[in-house]
PASE-831232 format. One record per residue (C-alpha): residue number from 1; residue in one letter; chain; x, y, z. Coordinates in Angstrom, 3 decimals. Layout:
# residues N
<n: NUM; res: a; chain: A; xx: X; yy: Y; zz: Z>
...
# end
This chain:
# residues 140
<n: 1; res: m; chain: A; xx: -177.447; yy: -73.464; zz: 74.813>
<n: 2; res: a; chain: A; xx: -180.818; yy: -75.402; zz: 75.231>
<n: 3; res: g; chain: A; xx: -183.832; yy: -73.274; zz: 75.615>
<n: 4; res: a; chain: A; xx: -185.003; yy: -70.463; zz: 73.469>
<n: 5; res: e; chain: A; xx: -182.071; yy: -70.230; zz: 71.074>
<n: 6; res: g; chain: A; xx: -182.173; yy: -74.011; zz: 70.288>
<n: 7; res: q; chain: A; xx: -185.653; yy: -73.784; zz: 69.919>
<n: 8; res: r; chain: A; xx: -185.222; yy: -71.181; zz: 67.228>
<n: 9; res: i; chain: A; xx: -182.693; yy: -72.985; zz: 65.349>
<n: 10; res: v; chain: A; xx: -184.878; yy: -76.244; zz: 65.335>
<n: 11; res: a; chain: A; xx: -187.820; yy: -74.205; zz: 64.249>
<n: 12; res: a; chain: A; xx: -185.980; yy: -72.507; zz: 61.281>
<n: 13; res: i; chain: A; xx: -184.932; yy: -75.842; zz: 60.076>
<n: 14; res: e; chain: A; xx: -188.422; yy: -77.426; zz: 60.367>
<n: 15; res: e; chain: A; xx: -189.961; yy: -74.495; zz: 58.627>
<n: 16; res: l; chain: A; xx: -187.699; yy: -75.088; zz: 55.570>
<n: 17; res: s; chain: A; xx: -188.280; yy: -78.734; zz: 55.747>
<n: 18; res: i; chain: A; xx: -192.140; yy: -77.921; zz: 55.516>
<n: 19; res: e; chain: A; xx: -191.658; yy: -75.403; zz: 52.760>
<n: 20; res: l; chain: A; xx: -190.082; yy: -78.602; zz: 50.853>
<n: 21; res: g; chain: A; xx: -193.142; yy: -80.743; zz: 51.328>
<n: 22; res: y; chain: A; xx: -191.839; yy: -82.504; zz: 54.398>
<n: 23; res: g; chain: A; xx: -194.671; yy: -84.923; zz: 55.787>
<n: 24; res: d; chain: A; xx: -195.345; yy: -87.939; zz: 57.393>
<n: 25; res: e; chain: A; xx: -194.528; yy: -90.315; zz: 54.479>
<n: 26; res: l; chain: A; xx: -190.857; yy: -88.974; zz: 54.826>
<n: 27; res: s; chain: A; xx: -190.666; yy: -89.345; zz: 58.416>
<n: 28; res: e; chain: A; xx: -189.560; yy: -93.068; zz: 58.249>
<n: 29; res: r; chain: A; xx: -186.455; yy: -92.246; zz: 56.319>
<n: 30; res: s; chain: A; xx: -185.461; yy: -89.129; zz: 58.451>
<n: 31; res: q; chain: A; xx: -186.016; yy: -91.026; zz: 61.669>
<n: 32; res: r; chain: A; xx: -183.598; yy: -93.707; zz: 60.383>
<n: 33; res: w; chain: A; xx: -181.050; yy: -90.827; zz: 59.302>
<n: 34; res: a; chain: A; xx: -181.510; yy: -88.941; zz: 62.570>
<n: 35; res: g; chain: A; xx: -181.280; yy: -92.326; zz: 64.804>
<n: 36; res: r; chain: A; xx: -177.668; yy: -92.925; zz: 63.542>
<n: 37; res: g; chain: A; xx: -174.848; yy: -91.333; zz: 65.111>
<n: 38; res: k; chain: A; xx: -175.005; yy: -90.657; zz: 68.668>
<n: 39; res: t; chain: A; xx: -171.148; yy: -90.179; zz: 68.904>
<n: 40; res: t; chain: A; xx: -169.915; yy: -89.055; zz: 72.085>
<n: 41; res: q; chain: A; xx: -166.862; yy: -86.642; zz: 72.926>
<n: 42; res: g; chain: A; xx: -167.672; yy: -85.798; zz: 76.521>
<n: 43; res: p; chain: A; xx: -170.121; yy: -85.242; zz: 79.140>
<n: 44; res: l; chain: A; xx: -172.901; yy: -83.086; zz: 78.160>
<n: 45; res: d; chain: A; xx: -175.968; yy: -82.188; zz: 80.293>
<n: 46; res: s; chain: A; xx: -179.240; yy: -83.976; zz: 79.313>
<n: 47; res: a; chain: A; xx: -180.650; yy: -80.541; zz: 77.790>
<n: 48; res: d; chain: A; xx: -177.717; yy: -80.181; zz: 75.489>
<n: 49; res: e; chain: A; xx: -178.068; yy: -83.985; zz: 74.539>
<n: 50; res: e; chain: A; xx: -181.731; yy: -83.385; zz: 73.832>
<n: 51; res: l; chain: A; xx: -180.896; yy: -80.255; zz: 71.603>
<n: 52; res: i; chain: A; xx: -178.169; yy: -82.206; zz: 69.783>
<n: 53; res: a; chain: A; xx: -180.807; yy: -84.936; zz: 68.925>
<n: 54; res: r; chain: A; xx: -183.362; yy: -82.418; zz: 67.938>
<n: 55; res: l; chain: A; xx: -181.090; yy: -80.713; zz: 65.687>
<n: 56; res: r; chain: A; xx: -179.757; yy: -83.972; zz: 63.941>
<n: 57; res: g; chain: A; xx: -183.474; yy: -84.950; zz: 63.491>
<n: 58; res: a; chain: A; xx: -184.558; yy: -81.610; zz: 62.114>
<n: 59; res: l; chain: A; xx: -181.336; yy: -81.685; zz: 59.915>
<n: 60; res: a; chain: A; xx: -182.439; yy: -85.233; zz: 58.731>
<n: 61; res: s; chain: A; xx: -185.829; yy: -83.975; zz: 58.098>
<n: 62; res: l; chain: A; xx: -184.477; yy: -81.319; zz: 55.963>
<n: 63; res: a; chain: A; xx: -182.300; yy: -83.710; zz: 53.973>
<n: 64; res: s; chain: A; xx: -185.179; yy: -86.308; zz: 53.427>
<n: 65; res: a; chain: A; xx: -187.508; yy: -83.266; zz: 52.280>
<n: 66; res: a; chain: A; xx: -184.889; yy: -82.021; zz: 50.042>
<n: 67; res: r; chain: A; xx: -184.355; yy: -85.379; zz: 48.348>
<n: 68; res: d; chain: A; xx: -187.946; yy: -85.827; zz: 47.607>
<n: 69; res: s; chain: A; xx: -188.484; yy: -82.255; zz: 46.510>
<n: 70; res: e; chain: A; xx: -186.138; yy: -83.160; zz: 43.411>
<n: 71; res: d; chain: A; xx: -187.453; yy: -85.319; zz: 40.398>
<n: 72; res: g; chain: A; xx: -185.486; yy: -88.374; zz: 40.959>
<n: 73; res: g; chain: A; xx: -183.372; yy: -86.898; zz: 43.741>
<n: 74; res: r; chain: A; xx: -179.971; yy: -88.613; zz: 44.558>
<n: 75; res: n; chain: A; xx: -180.121; yy: -91.444; zz: 47.182>
<n: 76; res: s; chain: A; xx: -177.058; yy: -91.611; zz: 48.865>
<n: 77; res: e; chain: A; xx: -178.063; yy: -92.646; zz: 52.612>
<n: 78; res: a; chain: A; xx: -174.425; yy: -93.248; zz: 53.465>
<n: 79; res: a; chain: A; xx: -173.376; yy: -89.786; zz: 52.673>
<n: 80; res: v; chain: A; xx: -176.422; yy: -88.074; zz: 54.520>
<n: 81; res: i; chain: A; xx: -175.648; yy: -90.170; zz: 57.506>
<n: 82; res: a; chain: A; xx: -171.938; yy: -89.240; zz: 57.367>
<n: 83; res: a; chain: A; xx: -172.767; yy: -85.491; zz: 57.062>
<n: 84; res: l; chain: A; xx: -175.299; yy: -85.704; zz: 60.025>
<n: 85; res: d; chain: A; xx: -172.495; yy: -87.400; zz: 61.843>
<n: 86; res: g; chain: A; xx: -169.987; yy: -84.575; zz: 61.273>
<n: 87; res: a; chain: A; xx: -172.690; yy: -81.839; zz: 62.103>
<n: 88; res: e; chain: A; xx: -173.336; yy: -83.561; zz: 65.323>
<n: 89; res: l; chain: A; xx: -169.524; yy: -83.883; zz: 66.331>
<n: 90; res: v; chain: A; xx: -169.187; yy: -80.294; zz: 65.562>
<n: 91; res: m; chain: A; xx: -172.239; yy: -79.253; zz: 67.632>
<n: 92; res: r; chain: A; xx: -170.937; yy: -81.320; zz: 70.546>
<n: 93; res: g; chain: A; xx: -167.431; yy: -79.832; zz: 70.212>
<n: 94; res: e; chain: A; xx: -168.875; yy: -76.475; zz: 70.263>
<n: 95; res: i; chain: A; xx: -171.042; yy: -77.060; zz: 73.223>
<n: 96; res: l; chain: A; xx: -168.118; yy: -78.620; zz: 75.059>
<n: 97; res: l; chain: A; xx: -165.973; yy: -75.757; zz: 74.441>
<n: 98; res: g; chain: A; xx: -168.521; yy: -73.304; zz: 75.806>
<n: 99; res: n; chain: A; xx: -169.406; yy: -72.145; zz: 72.102>
<n: 100; res: g; chain: A; xx: -173.004; yy: -73.407; zz: 71.997>
<n: 101; res: a; chain: A; xx: -174.056; yy: -69.968; zz: 70.816>
<n: 102; res: r; chain: A; xx: -172.230; yy: -70.333; zz: 67.683>
<n: 103; res: l; chain: A; xx: -174.611; yy: -73.194; zz: 66.632>
<n: 104; res: s; chain: A; xx: -177.039; yy: -70.565; zz: 64.923>
<n: 105; res: a; chain: A; xx: -174.146; yy: -69.280; zz: 62.840>
<n: 106; res: l; chain: A; xx: -173.268; yy: -72.823; zz: 61.850>
<n: 107; res: v; chain: A; xx: -176.678; yy: -74.260; zz: 60.963>
<n: 108; res: p; chain: A; xx: -176.697; yy: -72.705; zz: 57.492>
<n: 109; res: s; chain: A; xx: -173.253; yy: -74.956; zz: 56.950>
<n: 110; res: f; chain: A; xx: -175.003; yy: -77.957; zz: 58.433>
<n: 111; res: a; chain: A; xx: -178.028; yy: -77.610; zz: 56.243>
<n: 112; res: f; chain: A; xx: -175.738; yy: -77.316; zz: 53.274>
<n: 113; res: l; chain: A; xx: -173.801; yy: -80.616; zz: 54.203>
<n: 114; res: a; chain: A; xx: -177.083; yy: -82.681; zz: 55.054>
<n: 115; res: t; chain: A; xx: -178.576; yy: -81.902; zz: 51.758>
<n: 116; res: l; chain: A; xx: -175.377; yy: -81.946; zz: 49.533>
<n: 117; res: p; chain: A; xx: -175.499; yy: -85.834; zz: 48.822>
<n: 118; res: v; chain: A; xx: -179.153; yy: -85.758; zz: 47.781>
<n: 119; res: v; chain: A; xx: -179.725; yy: -82.509; zz: 45.756>
<n: 120; res: g; chain: A; xx: -176.166; yy: -81.376; zz: 44.758>
<n: 121; res: k; chain: A; xx: -174.255; yy: -78.216; zz: 45.341>
<n: 122; res: e; chain: A; xx: -176.291; yy: -75.596; zz: 43.757>
<n: 123; res: r; chain: A; xx: -179.609; yy: -76.438; zz: 45.379>
<n: 124; res: s; chain: A; xx: -177.696; yy: -77.194; zz: 48.734>
<n: 125; res: l; chain: A; xx: -176.635; yy: -73.581; zz: 48.597>
<n: 126; res: t; chain: A; xx: -179.881; yy: -72.294; zz: 47.935>
<n: 127; res: l; chain: A; xx: -181.358; yy: -74.309; zz: 50.999>
<n: 128; res: s; chain: A; xx: -178.403; yy: -73.128; zz: 52.983>
<n: 129; res: r; chain: A; xx: -179.179; yy: -69.591; zz: 52.162>
<n: 130; res: r; chain: A; xx: -183.023; yy: -70.136; zz: 53.075>
<n: 131; res: v; chain: A; xx: -182.309; yy: -71.382; zz: 56.355>
<n: 132; res: a; chain: A; xx: -180.105; yy: -68.494; zz: 56.932>
<n: 133; res: e; chain: A; xx: -182.819; yy: -66.281; zz: 56.110>
<n: 134; res: l; chain: A; xx: -185.532; yy: -67.947; zz: 58.484>
<n: 135; res: l; chain: A; xx: -182.989; yy: -67.754; zz: 61.342>
<n: 136; res: e; chain: A; xx: -182.559; yy: -63.979; zz: 60.588>
<n: 137; res: d; chain: A; xx: -186.324; yy: -63.567; zz: 60.391>
<n: 138; res: a; chain: A; xx: -186.824; yy: -65.358; zz: 63.487>
<n: 139; res: g; chain: A; xx: -184.506; yy: -62.876; zz: 65.340>
<n: 140; res: g; chain: A; xx: -180.986; yy: -64.207; zz: 64.950>
# end
């Protein structure tokens, strides 16, 4: 699953984070959120482990940027970390089952879950739709 498709997915999430104003000042929080997890479900090769880490990091950046794009954005760090943990578990499961190609279809749901604790349902749905558009525009 790593490779071009993985790059395309990460690039779409990162592009949305940049649209929301993600920058260096947000990286400490997003790195903290991305660094949690590291749950294991079975043996994955190093390329898949790297992809999962990059996707989790991109989702953490998106959540951080979304939080700061809202005036007085919600701050539920534990809920964001739980959402990222859940997305990571699903990613690992899909890859282990040989369904890594499904990840791009799941990314909008991951974006929704990662941003829900910080911006609420309506804004998270909008962000989910936007990442789906970016993925489609990038050839998926």
